[in-house]
KEROMAR-259894 format. One line per field, with one value per atom (N, C-alpha, C): x, y, z; atom name; residue number from 0; residue in one letter. Coordinates in steps of 0.02 Angstrom, whole numbers, plus 32768, in hexadecimal, padded with zeros to 4 digits. Each point is the difference from the previous one (the first is absolute). Last residue first. Layout:
X = (X;...)
Y = (Y;...)
Z = (Z;...)
atomo = (CA;...)
num = (NUM;...)
residuo = (a;...)
***
This chain:
X = (8312;7FBD;7FEE;80DC;7FD6;7FB4;80A6;8008;7FD0;800A;7FDC;8005;807D;7FB6;7FD8;80EA;7FEB;7FB7;8060;7FFD;7FE9;801E;7FC3;7FFD;808A;8009;7FBA;8012;8003;8007;8062;7FC7;8007;806C;8008;7FC0;8074;7FCE;8019;805E;8004;7FC8;8031;7FE8;7FFF;80A6;7FCA;7FED;8073;8013;7FC1;801C;7FE5;800F;8031;8031;7FEC;7F4A;8044;802D;7F09;8019;8044;7F52;8030;8015;7F2B;8022;802E;7F5D;8044;802A;7F41;7FFD;8047;802D;7FB7;7FF6;80DC;7FE4;7FB3;808C;8033;7FE7;7FC2;7FE0;8033;8030;800A;7FDE;801E;7FD4;800C;8067;8007;7FDA;7FED;802C;8006;7F49;801F;802B;7FBF;7FF5;8025;7F8C;803A;7FED;7F6F;802B;803F;7F38;8034;802F;7F5A;7FDA;802F;805D;7FEC;7FDB;8039;8037;7FF2;7F54;8012;803D;7FC0;7FCF;8011;807F;800E;7FD4;7FDB;803A;8013;7F41;7FF7;8041;7F92;803A;8007;7F2A;8021;8036;7FC5;7FDC;802D;800C;801B;7FD9;804A;7FCC;801E;8082;7FD6;7FC4;8111;7FBB;7FD6;810E;7FD5;7FB8;80FF;7FBE;7FD5;8108;7FDD;7FBB;80BB;7FD6;7FE9;80C1;7FE6;7FDA;8042;8007;7FE4;8048;7FEC;800B;802E;7FC4;7FE8;8109;7FC1;7FC7;80E7;800A;7FBF;8025;801E;8001;7F50;8034;801C;7F89;7FEE;803E;7F8E;8038;7FE9;7F69;803B;803F;7F0A;802F;803C;7EFA;8044;802A;7EEB;802D;8046;7EF6;8043;8031;7EF2;8035;803C;7EF3;8041;8038;7F0A;8022;8046;7F32;8032;801A;7F13;8036;8030;7F52;8010;803A;7FA5;7FCA;800A;80A2;7FC1;7FC6;80CB;8007;7FC2;8068;7FC6;8011;80B5;7FDE;7FC3;80CB;7FCB;7FDF;8101;7FBD;7FD0;80EF;7FF2;7FB9;8061;7FF3;7FEC;803C;7FBC;7FF6;80CF;7FCF;7FB8;80B7;8003;7FC8;8021;7FDE;7FFD;807D;7FB7;7FD7;80EB;7FE8;7FB6;8054;8010;7FE4;8020;8000;800F;7FE9;7FD8;7FFC;8022;801D;7FD0;8033;7FD7;802B;7FF0;8031;7FD4;7FC9;7FEA;8036;7FB9;803A;7FED;7F48;801F;8040;7F38;8038;8021;7F07;802C;8035;7F3B;802B;802B;7F07;8044;802F;7F05;8032;8048;7F13;803D;803A;7F23;7FFE;803F;7FD8;8016;7FFF;802E;7FC5;8018;8097;7FE8;7FC5;8063;8032;7FE9;7F6B;8012;8032;7FC6;7FCE;800D;8091;8007;7FCA;7FF7;803E;8008;7F51;7FF3;803A;8017;7FD9;7FEF;80CB;7FD8;7FD6;80B2;7FC1;7FD2;80D5;7FE8;7FC2;80D7;7FD4;7FEA;8079;7FEF;7FD3;80C6;7FBE;7FF1;80CD;7FDB;7FB9;80A2;8007;7FD0;7FF0;801E;8001;7F7D;801B;8020;7F8C;803D;801F;7F2A;8033;8045;7F5D;7FF8;803C;7F95;8038;8007;7F37;8023;803C;7F63;8005;8023;8029;7FDE;8009;8009;801F;7FD2;7FFC;7FE6;8022;8020;8002;7FE7;8018;7FE3;7FF4;80C9;7FBA;7FE7;80E1;7FDC;7FB8;80C6;7FF4;7FD0;8052;8021;7FF8;7FAA;7FDC;801E;8037;7FF8;7FDE;802D;803F;7FFB;7F47;8028;8048;7F59;7FED;802F;8007;8028;7FF2;7FE9;7FD9;802A;801F;8018;7FD8;7F7F;803D;8013;7F3D;8032;803F;7F2B;8036;8036;7F38;7FEE;8039;8004;8010;7FF5;7FD5;7FF9;800B;8022;8008;7FF8;805F;7FBF;800C;80B2;7FEC;7FB9;80DE;7FBF;7FEF;80FD;7FD1;7FBD;80C4;7FF1;7FCE;80B4;7FDA;7FEF;8023;8026;7FD2;7FDE;7FEA;802B;801C;8016;7FF4;7F75;8023;801D;7F94;8015;802D;7F35;803F;800C;7F6C;8003;8048;7F39;8046;7FFE;7F5D;800A;8046;7F58;8044;8007;7F43;7FFC;8046;7FD6;7FCC;8004;80DE;7FBE;7FD5;80B7;7FFE;7FBD;805C;7FE1;8004;80BA;7FBD;7FE6;80B7;7FFE;7FB8;8050;801D;7FFB;7FA6;8045;8024;7F1E;8016;804C;7F32;8043;8003;7F4D;8004;8045;7F6C;8044;800A;7F0D;8031;803E;7F4D;8013;8036;7F9B;8009;801A;7FC6;803F;800C;7F81;7FEE;803F;7FC3;8024;7FE1;7FEA;7FEA;8027;801F;8002;7FEB;8017;7FBD;8003;80DF;7FCD;7FBC;80CB;7FEC;7FC9;80DC;7FBA;7FF5;80B3;7FFB;7FB7;8048;7FF3;7FF9;8025;8039;7FF6;7F5F;800E;8037;7FCA;7FD0;800C;808C;7FF1;7FD1;8064;7FDB;7FF5;8068;8029;7FDD;7FC3;8016;802A;7F88;8049;801B;7F20;8008;8049;7FCE;7FE1;800D;8034;802B;7FEF;7F6B;803D;8034;7F40;7FEC;803E;8011;8002;7FED;7FF0;8041;800A;7F2A;8018;8047;7FA5;7FE5;8018;80A1;7FBE;7FE5;80C6;7FF5;7FB4;8061;8036;7FFA;7F75;8026;8036;7F4B;803F;8030;7F34;7FEC;8041;8015;7FF0;7FF2;8023;803D;7FF4;7F44;802A;803E;7F70;7FE5;8029;803A;8013;7FE1;7FCF;8045;800F;7F07;802C;8047;7F6F;7FFF;802C;7F84;802A;7FF1;7FF7;7FD3;802D)
Y = (7E7E;7FEA;7FCC;8052;8033;7FEA;7F70;8007;8033;7FE8;7FC8;8001;809F;800C;7FCA;7FE4;8036;800F;7F67;7FE1;8034;8045;7FD7;7FE4;80DC;7FBE;7FDB;8113;7FC5;7FC2;80E8;7FD2;7FCF;80F7;7FC0;7FD9;8110;7FCD;7FC2;8103;7FC8;7FCF;80C1;8016;7FCB;7FD9;802C;8019;7F10;8046;802C;7EF9;8028;8049;7F33;8035;802A;7F7D;7FF1;803C;7FCB;8037;7FEE;7F39;8031;8032;7F49;8020;8036;7F69;7FE8;8024;808B;7FB7;7FE5;80D6;7FF9;7FB3;80BC;7FC1;8001;80BE;7FD4;7FBB;811B;7FBA;7FD2;80ED;7FDA;7FBF;8105;7FC4;7FDE;80D5;7FDE;7FB9;80A6;8029;7FDB;7FFE;7FDF;802D;800F;8023;7FD7;7FC0;8005;801B;7FC1;8037;8008;7F68;7FE6;8037;802B;7FEE;7FE9;8026;803F;7FF7;7F45;801D;8040;7F9B;7FD7;801D;8061;800F;7FD7;7FD7;8042;8015;7F33;7FFD;8042;7FEF;7FDB;8003;806C;801D;7FDB;7FB1;803A;801A;7EFA;8040;803E;7EF7;8033;8043;7F0F;801E;8033;7F80;7FCD;801B;804E;8009;7FCC;8035;7FD7;800A;8081;7FFB;7FD7;8051;7FD5;7FF2;80D6;7FC7;7FDA;80C1;7FE0;7FC3;80FD;7FB6;7FE6;80F2;7FE2;7FB3;80BE;7FD6;7FE2;8039;8024;7FD1;7FBC;8046;8028;7F12;8009;8048;7F7B;802E;8000;7F23;8042;802B;7F17;8023;8042;7F4E;7FEC;8022;7FB1;8035;7FE7;7FAF;7FF0;803D;7FA2;8039;7FE8;7FB0;7FE5;8036;801F;8002;7FDA;7FDF;800B;8001;8036;7FC7;8017;80B4;7FDB;7FC4;8083;7FE9;7FD8;80C9;7FBC;7FED;80E1;7FD5;7FB6;809E;8001;7FD6;7FC8;8028;8001;7FAA;800E;802D;7F52;8042;8003;7F48;800A;8041;7FD8;7FF3;800D;8027;7FB9;7FF0;80DB;7FEF;7FB9;804D;801C;7FEA;7FCF;7FD2;8018;8088;7FC0;7FD2;80C8;800E;7FBE;7FFC;8003;8009;8006;7FB9;8000;80C4;7FEA;7FBD;80D1;7FBA;7FFD;80BC;7FFF;7FB7;8018;802D;7FFE;7F46;802A;802F;7F47;8028;8033;7F04;8043;8021;7F2A;801A;8049;7F31;8043;8009;7F39;8012;803E;7F6B;8031;8016;7F2A;8026;802F;7FA2;7FFB;802C;7FB1;8014;7FF5;7FD0;7FDC;8011;8069;7FBC;7FD7;80E8;7FF8;7FB7;8053;7FF0;7FF1;8032;8036;7FF0;7F62;801A;8035;7FA9;7FCD;8017;808C;7FFC;7FCD;800B;803D;8000;7F53;7FF8;803F;8005;7FCD;7FF8;8091;801B;7FCD;8027;7FC9;8016;8077;800C;7FC4;8075;7FC8;801B;8041;8014;7FC7;803E;7FD3;8022;804B;800F;7FD7;802F;7FD0;8018;80C4;7FB7;7FDB;80F9;7FE2;7FB2;8100;7FBD;7FE2;80D5;8004;7FBE;8014;8024;8002;7F2D;804A;8025;7F18;800D;804D;7F32;8041;8001;7F3B;8023;8041;7F87;7FD2;801D;807F;7FF0;7FD2;7FFE;8027;7FEB;8001;7FDB;8030;7FE1;802C;7FD8;7FCF;7FF0;8032;7FF7;7FF0;7FF2;8047;7FB7;7FEF;80E0;7FDE;7FB6;8096;800A;7FDA;801A;7FBF;8008;80BD;7FD9;7FBD;8095;801C;7FD6;7FE0;7FDB;8016;806D;7FC5;7FD6;810F;7FC4;7FC2;811E;7FC4;7FBF;80EB;7FE1;7FC2;80A8;7FF3;7FE3;8039;802D;7FF6;7F79;8043;8032;7EFB;8027;8049;7EE4;8047;802D;7F18;8006;8044;7FB9;800B;8009;7FEC;7FC4;8003;80B4;7FED;7FBD;806D;7FEB;7FEB;8043;8038;7FF1;7F4E;8033;8036;7F10;8033;802F;7EF6;8045;802E;7F0F;8020;804B;7F2A;803E;8013;7F1D;801D;803D;7F6F;8026;8013;7F62;8009;8020;7FC7;800B;8010;7F79;8027;800A;7FC1;7FFE;802D;7FD6;7FDF;7FFD;8062;801E;7FE3;8012;7FDE;8019;80A5;7FC6;7FDE;808B;8009;7FC1;8033;7FE6;800F;809C;7FC7;7FE9;80C8;7FC6;7FBD;80D3;800A;7FC3;7FB8;8043;8006;7F5C;800C;8044;7F32;8041;8009;7F5A;8006;8048;7F70;802E;8002;7F6D;7FF3;802D;8008;7FB9;7FEE;80E0;7FEA;7FB6;80B7;7FC2;7FE5;810B;7FC1;7FC8;8123;7FC6;7FC0;8125;7FBE;7FCB;80EA;7FEE;7FB8;8091;8001;7FF5;7F90;8044;7FFE;7F54;8007;8050;7F6E;802F;8011;7F11;8044;8030;7F0F;801F;8045;7F7F;7FD8;8022;809C;7FCC;7FDC;80B7;7FE8;7FC3;80E9;7FC0;7FEC;80CE;7FCC;7FBD;80F0;7FD1;7FC6;80C0;8008;7FD0;7FF4;803F;800F;7F4A;7FF2;803D;801B;7FD0;7FF3;807F;8028;7FD5;7F95;802F;8028;7F7B;7FD9;8027;805E;7FFC;7FDC;8009;8045;7FFD;7F3A;800D;8046;7F88;8016;800D;7F51;8044;800D;7F22;802A;8047;7F2E;801E;802B;7F90;7FD9;801C;806C;7FBF;7FD4;80D5;8007;7FBC;800B;8010;8000;7FE6;7FC1;800F;80B5;7FD3;7FBF;809E;8019;7FD5;7FCF;7FEB;801B;7FBB;8038;7FEE;7F32;8036;803A;7F03;803E;8030;7EEA;803C;8040)
Z = (85D2;7FF8;8037;7FF0;8017;7FFB;7FA9;8049;801D;7F17;801F;804C;7F83;7FF7;8026;7FF8;802F;7FFD;7F63;8045;8036;7F1C;8008;8047;7FF1;7FE2;800B;7FF0;802D;7FDA;7FA3;7FFF;8037;801B;7FDD;8000;8029;8008;7FDD;8075;7FCE;800B;808D;7FC3;7FC8;80C4;8008;7FB9;8010;800A;8002;804F;7FC6;800F;8086;7FF3;7FBF;80A5;7FEF;7FF0;803A;7FD6;7FE9;803F;801E;7FCF;803F;7FCB;801D;8072;7FFC;7FC9;8066;8001;7FFD;7FD0;8003;7FF7;8043;7FEB;8001;8029;7FEA;7FEC;8025;8000;7FE0;8084;7FC5;8005;8075;8000;7FBF;80AE;7FC0;8006;80AC;7FD5;7FBB;80DA;7FC9;7FD6;810C;7FC2;7FCC;80FE;7FD7;7FBA;80C1;8013;7FD5;7FF0;8031;8018;7F57;803D;8035;7F2B;801F;8042;7F7F;801F;8021;7F84;8040;8021;7F34;8037;803E;7F3F;8017;803C;7F92;8028;801F;7F6D;803E;802C;7F2C;8027;8043;7F9D;7FE3;802E;800C;800D;7FE4;7FF8;7FD2;8008;8091;7FDD;7FD2;8093;7FE3;7FDD;8044;800E;7FD8;8060;7FD5;8014;801D;8018;7FCB;8061;7FCD;8017;803B;8013;7FC1;805F;7FCA;8018;8074;8000;7FBF;80A4;7FC4;8000;80A4;800C;7FBB;8040;7FF8;8009;8012;800D;7FF8;7FCF;8045;8014;7F54;8006;8048;7F99;801B;8006;7F71;801E;801C;7FC9;7FD5;801E;806A;8003;7FD3;7FE3;8015;7FFE;7FF4;8001;8020;7F9D;8011;7FFC;8039;7FD0;8016;8038;801E;7FCE;7FA8;8022;8018;7FF3;7FD4;8025;8012;802B;7FD5;7FB1;7FF9;802E;7FCF;8020;7FFC;7FAF;7FD7;8018;8084;7FC4;7FD8;8103;7FD4;7FC8;8075;800C;7FD3;806F;7FCF;8015;8042;8018;7FCA;7FF9;7FFB;8011;801B;7FB6;7FF8;80D7;7FE9;7FB8;8057;8020;7FEA;7FC0;7FDD;8017;8074;7FC1;7FD6;80C7;800F;7FC0;7FF6;800A;800D;7F6A;8045;8007;7F31;801A;8048;7F56;803C;801E;7EFD;8033;803C;7F2A;8028;802A;7F1E;8029;8021;7F8B;8018;8027;7F4B;8025;800F;7FCF;7FF3;802A;7F9B;8030;7FE6;7FEB;7FE1;8034;7FCD;802D;7FD3;7FCE;7FE4;802B;8013;802F;7FE7;7FAA;7FF0;802F;800C;8019;7FEE;7FB8;8047;8017;7EFF;8029;804A;7F41;8027;8030;7F66;802D;802E;7F5B;8033;802E;7F4C;8032;8036;7F45;802B;8037;7F60;8028;8030;7F62;802E;8034;7F44;8036;8036;7F54;8012;803B;7F97;7FDA;800C;809F;7FD4;7FDA;80C7;7FCB;7FD9;8102;7FCB;7FCE;80BB;7FEA;7FC2;80CC;7FD5;7FF3;804B;8005;7FD3;808D;7FCC;8005;8061;800C;7FBB;8015;8025;8010;7F8D;7FD8;8026;8031;8000;7FE1;7FBE;802B;7FFD;7FC0;7FFB;802C;7F6D;803F;7FF7;7F3E;8030;8045;7F02;803D;802B;7EEE;803A;8040;7ED7;8041;8039;7EE6;8031;8040;7F4B;800E;8030;7FB1;7FC5;800B;808C;8002;7FC5;8048;7FC5;8001;80AC;7FC2;7FC4;80F8;7FE2;7FBC;8087;8002;7FE3;801A;7FCC;7FFB;80AE;7FC2;7FC7;80D6;7FFC;7FC0;8010;800C;7FF7;803C;7FDA;8019;8018;801A;7FDA;7FEE;7FCE;8017;806F;800C;7FCC;800A;7FF1;8005;7FBF;803B;7FED;7FB4;7FEC;8040;8010;7FB8;7FE7;80F6;7FE1;7FB5;809E;7FDE;7FE3;8030;8018;7FDA;803D;7FCD;8021;8078;7FD8;7FC6;8068;801F;7FCF;7F96;8025;8027;7FB2;7FFA;8026;7F89;803C;7FFC;7F88;7FFC;8044;7F71;8040;7FF4;7F6D;8001;804C;7F42;8048;800C;7F2B;8017;8046;7F36;8040;800E;7F22;801B;803E;7F5F;8041;8021;7F24;802F;8044;7F61;7FFE;8036;7F98;802B;7FFB;7F31;803F;8029;7F49;8003;8048;7F8B;802A;8004;7F8C;7FE1;8026;804C;7FF7;7FE6;802E;8018;8000;7F7B;801D;801A;7F9A;8019;8028;7F48;8022;8014;7FDF;7FE6;8029;8044;7FB6;7FE9;80DC;7FF9;7FB8;8047;8021;7FF6;7F68;8021;801F;7FBD;7FEE;8028;7FAF;8029;7FE7;7FF7;7FE4;8033;802F;7FE8;7FDF;8005;8034;7FE1;7F8A;800F;8035;7FA5;8013;8009;7F61;8039;800C;7F9B;7FEC;803C;8008;7FE2;7FE7;807C;7FC4;7FD7;80AA;7FFB;7FC0;80B3;7FC1;8004;8096;7FFC;7FBA;8048;801C;7FFC;7FBE;7FCE;801B;806F;7FF4;7FCE;804D;7FD7;7FEC;8090;7FBD;7FD3;80E5;7FE1;7FB4;8086;7FEF;7FDE;8050;7FC7;7FED;80BD;7FC3;7FC3;80D5;7FEC;7FC2;805A;7FEB;7FE8;805E;7FBC;7FE7;80AB;8002;7FB8;8019;8016;8006;7FDC;7FE6;801E;801F;8034;7FE9;7F84;8004;8035;7FC5;801D;8007;7F9B;8047;8022;7F13;8025;804B;7F78;8001;8026;7FD7;8031;8008;7F5D;8040;8036;7F1D;8014;8046;7FBA;7FF6;8018;7FB4;8035;7FEC;7F98;7FFC;8038;7FF6;8000;8001)
atomo = (N;CA;C;N;CA;C;N;CA;C;N;CA;C;N;CA;C;N;CA;C;N;CA;C;N;CA;C;N;CA;C;N;CA;C;N;CA;C;N;CA;C;N;CA;C;N;CA;C;N;CA;C;N;CA;C;N;CA;C;N;CA;C;N;CA;C;N;CA;C;N;CA;C;N;CA;C;N;CA;C;N;CA;C;N;CA;C;N;CA;C;N;CA;C;N;CA;C;N;CA;C;N;CA;C;N;CA;C;N;CA;C;N;CA;C;N;CA;C;N;CA;C;N;CA;C;N;CA;C;N;CA;C;N;CA;C;N;CA;C;N;CA;C;N;CA;C;N;CA;C;N;CA;C;N;CA;C;N;CA;C;N;CA;C;N;CA;C;N;CA;C;N;CA;C;N;CA;C;N;CA;C;N;CA;C;N;CA;C;N;CA;C;N;CA;C;N;CA;C;N;CA;C;N;CA;C;N;CA;C;N;CA;C;N;CA;C;N;CA;C;N;CA;C;N;CA;C;N;CA;C;N;CA;C;N;CA;C;N;CA;C;N;CA;C;N;CA;C;N;CA;C;N;CA;C;N;CA;C;N;CA;C;N;CA;C;N;CA;C;N;CA;C;N;CA;C;N;CA;C;N;CA;C;N;CA;C;N;CA;C;N;CA;C;N;CA;C;N;CA;C;N;CA;C;N;CA;C;N;CA;C;N;CA;C;N;CA;C;N;CA;C;N;CA;C;N;CA;C;N;CA;C;N;CA;C;N;CA;C;N;CA;C;N;CA;C;N;CA;C;N;CA;C;N;CA;C;N;CA;C;N;CA;C;N;CA;C;N;CA;C;N;CA;C;N;CA;C;N;CA;C;N;CA;C;N;CA;C;N;CA;C;N;CA;C;N;CA;C;N;CA;C;N;CA;C;N;CA;C;N;CA;C;N;CA;C;N;CA;C;N;CA;C;N;CA;C;N;CA;C;N;CA;C;N;CA;C;N;CA;C;N;CA;C;N;CA;C;N;CA;C;N;CA;C;N;CA;C;N;CA;C;N;CA;C;N;CA;C;N;CA;C;N;CA;C;N;CA;C;N;CA;C;N;CA;C;N;CA;C;N;CA;C;N;CA;C;N;CA;C;N;CA;C;N;CA;C;N;CA;C;N;CA;C;N;CA;C;N;CA;C;N;CA;C;N;CA;C;N;CA;C;N;CA;C;N;CA;C;N;CA;C;N;CA;C;N;CA;C;N;CA;C;N;CA;C;N;CA;C;N;CA;C;N;CA;C;N;CA;C;N;CA;C;N;CA;C;N;CA;C;N;CA;C;N;CA;C;N;CA;C;N;CA;C;N;CA;C;N;CA;C;N;CA;C;N;CA;C;N;CA;C;N;CA;C;N;CA;C;N;CA;C;N;CA;C;N;CA;C;N;CA;C;N;CA;C;N;CA;C;N;CA;C;N;CA;C;N;CA;C;N;CA;C;N;CA;C;N;CA;C;N;CA;C;N;CA;C;N;CA;C;N;CA;C;N;CA;C;N;CA;C;N;CA;C;N;CA;C;N;CA;C;N;CA;C;N;CA;C;N;CA;C;N;CA;C;N;CA;C;N;CA;C;N;CA;C;N;CA;C;N;CA;C;N;CA;C;N;CA;C;N;CA;C;N;CA;C;N;CA;C;N;CA;C;N;CA;C;N;CA;C;N;CA;C;N;CA;C;N;CA;C;N;CA;C;N;CA;C;N;CA;C;N;CA;C;N;CA;C;N;CA;C;N;CA;C;N;CA;C;N;CA;C;N;CA;C;N;CA;C;N;CA;C;N;CA;C;N;CA;C;N;CA;C;N;CA;C;N;CA;C)
num = (234;234;234;233;233;233;232;232;232;231;231;231;230;230;230;229;229;229;228;228;228;227;227;227;226;226;226;225;225;225;224;224;224;223;223;223;222;222;222;221;221;221;220;220;220;219;219;219;218;218;218;217;217;217;216;216;216;215;215;215;214;214;214;213;213;213;212;212;212;211;211;211;210;210;210;209;209;209;208;208;208;207;207;207;206;206;206;205;205;205;204;204;204;203;203;203;202;202;202;201;201;201;200;200;200;199;199;199;198;198;198;197;197;197;196;196;196;195;195;195;194;194;194;193;193;193;192;192;192;191;191;191;190;190;190;189;189;189;188;188;188;187;187;187;186;186;186;185;185;185;184;184;184;183;183;183;182;182;182;181;181;181;180;180;180;179;179;179;178;178;178;177;177;177;176;176;176;175;175;175;174;174;174;173;173;173;172;172;172;171;171;171;170;170;170;169;169;169;168;168;168;167;167;167;166;166;166;165;165;165;164;164;164;163;163;163;162;162;162;161;161;161;160;160;160;159;159;159;158;158;158;157;157;157;156;156;156;155;155;155;154;154;154;153;153;153;152;152;152;151;151;151;150;150;150;149;149;149;148;148;148;147;147;147;146;146;146;145;145;145;144;144;144;143;143;143;142;142;142;141;141;141;140;140;140;139;139;139;138;138;138;137;137;137;136;136;136;135;135;135;134;134;134;133;133;133;132;132;132;131;131;131;130;130;130;129;129;129;128;128;128;127;127;127;126;126;126;125;125;125;124;124;124;123;123;123;122;122;122;121;121;121;120;120;120;119;119;119;118;118;118;117;117;117;116;116;116;115;115;115;114;114;114;113;113;113;112;112;112;111;111;111;110;110;110;109;109;109;108;108;108;107;107;107;106;106;106;105;105;105;104;104;104;103;103;103;102;102;102;101;101;101;100;100;100;99;99;99;98;98;98;97;97;97;96;96;96;95;95;95;94;94;94;93;93;93;92;92;92;91;91;91;90;90;90;89;89;89;88;88;88;87;87;87;86;86;86;85;85;85;84;84;84;83;83;83;82;82;82;81;81;81;80;80;80;79;79;79;78;78;78;77;77;77;76;76;76;75;75;75;74;74;74;73;73;73;72;72;72;71;71;71;70;70;70;69;69;69;68;68;68;67;67;67;66;66;66;65;65;65;64;64;64;63;63;63;62;62;62;61;61;61;60;60;60;59;59;59;58;58;58;57;57;57;56;56;56;55;55;55;54;54;54;53;53;53;52;52;52;51;51;51;50;50;50;49;49;49;48;48;48;47;47;47;46;46;46;45;45;45;44;44;44;43;43;43;42;42;42;41;41;41;40;40;40;39;39;39;38;38;38;37;37;37;36;36;36;35;35;35;34;34;34;33;33;33;32;32;32;31;31;31;30;30;30;29;29;29;28;28;28;27;27;27;26;26;26;25;25;25;24;24;24;23;23;23;22;22;22;21;21;21;20;20;20;19;19;19;18;18;18;17;17;17;16;16;16;15;15;15;14;14;14;13;13;13;12;12;12;11;11;11;10;10;10;9;9;9;8;8;8;7;7;7;6;6;6;5;5;5;4;4;4;3;3;3;2;2;2;1;1;1;0;0;0)
residuo = (k;k;k;l;l;l;m;m;m;e;e;e;v;v;v;e;e;e;e;e;e;p;p;p;t;t;t;l;l;l;y;y;y;r;r;r;w;w;w;k;k;k;g;g;g;s;s;s;s;s;s;l;l;l;k;k;k;g;g;g;l;l;l;q;q;q;l;l;l;a;a;a;g;g;g;e;e;e;s;s;s;i;i;i;r;r;r;t;t;t;l;l;l;r;r;r;l;l;l;v;v;v;n;n;n;m;m;m;g;g;g;a;a;a;m;m;m;d;d;d;c;c;c;m;m;m;r;r;r;r;r;r;v;v;v;q;q;q;r;r;r;n;n;n;r;r;r;g;g;g;e;e;e;h;h;h;i;i;i;t;t;t;v;v;v;q;q;q;l;l;l;e;e;e;a;a;a;r;r;r;d;d;d;s;s;s;t;t;t;a;a;a;s;s;s;k;k;k;r;r;r;v;v;v;l;l;l;k;k;k;v;v;v;d;d;d;p;p;p;t;t;t;r;r;r;i;i;i;l;l;l;y;y;y;g;g;g;d;d;d;l;l;l;m;m;m;v;v;v;p;p;p;q;q;q;k;k;k;l;l;l;r;r;r;e;e;e;l;l;l;a;a;a;a;a;a;d;d;d;s;s;s;y;y;y;g;g;g;r;r;r;v;v;v;v;v;v;v;v;v;a;a;a;y;y;y;t;t;t;k;k;k;n;n;n;v;v;v;e;e;e;h;h;h;k;k;k;p;p;p;h;h;h;m;m;m;l;l;l;m;m;m;n;n;n;a;a;a;f;f;f;a;a;a;g;g;g;d;d;d;n;n;n;t;t;t;f;f;f;l;l;l;l;l;l;l;l;l;g;g;g;e;e;e;s;s;s;d;d;d;m;m;m;d;d;d;l;l;l;r;r;r;g;g;g;v;v;v;p;p;p;y;y;y;v;v;v;r;r;r;k;k;k;g;g;g;c;c;c;d;d;d;a;a;a;v;v;v;l;l;l;q;q;q;a;a;a;a;a;a;n;n;n;p;p;p;r;r;r;g;g;g;k;k;k;e;e;e;d;d;d;s;s;s;l;l;l;t;t;t;t;t;t;v;v;v;y;y;y;g;g;g;r;r;r;p;p;p;k;k;k;n;n;n;l;l;l;l;l;l;i;i;i;y;y;y;v;v;v;h;h;h;e;e;e;d;d;d;a;a;a;s;s;s;p;p;p;l;l;l;l;l;l;k;k;k;g;g;g;d;d;d;l;l;l;a;a;a;i;i;i;i;i;i;d;d;d;v;v;v;e;e;e;p;p;p;d;d;d;a;a;a;s;s;s;d;d;d;g;g;g;l;l;l;v;v;v;a;a;a;v;v;v;q;q;q;g;g;g;n;n;n;c;c;c;t;t;t;v;v;v;r;r;r;g;g;g;a;a;a;s;s;s;i;i;i;i;i;i;e;e;e;e;e;e;a;a;a;k;k;k;r;r;r;r;r;r;s;s;s;c;c;c;i;i;i;g;g;g;r;r;r;s;s;s;a;a;a;l;l;l;i;i;i;k;k;k;q;q;q;l;l;l;r;r;r;e;e;e;k;k;k;m;m;m)
***
């Protein structure tokens, strides 16, 4: 069945329909070897459609990406303030992918992207309780504050499960310390709010693992595909 080319490009996760119109108008799309123009239609099951000389990905091809998000990037797909978007860092994957959950602008580390909606919903649903672990640098550390952080607290009217908290190192000359915090939910800015309630100010927050998936040595701002084994592990 024939469809407008911009709809086909959007359905394959390449870009939005509006962006697809710009791409077609720029002469970057061909259909059966002929440069397409805006308004052209095609049958994706029969016609050979290419973007910049490369065939479009199949309709059912899912991708799973791990990004090491730098600080200063938002994870919302549209931002009224025009701030840098983490999705821009994975735009060269060739598909239109979406972040799985969020990582606030001042935080960094492991952030997943995919075009598999069922996979994303599974990871984000509270009943699955996918543990997330963070390396947290704080100011205002004390032994008493550490003990307070280990206790469950009410957030958004919900009693969170007891977090796993470890002291990694503390400064000998100041009240700074590095902690490792594992949470079992994904409330908005949860770790920052927990630390604040315990009397500590977060200076740096890095997500280092989600479930059994590790950030590892991936450089800030870089991304990689998950292996099939990692995808199955998360599922």
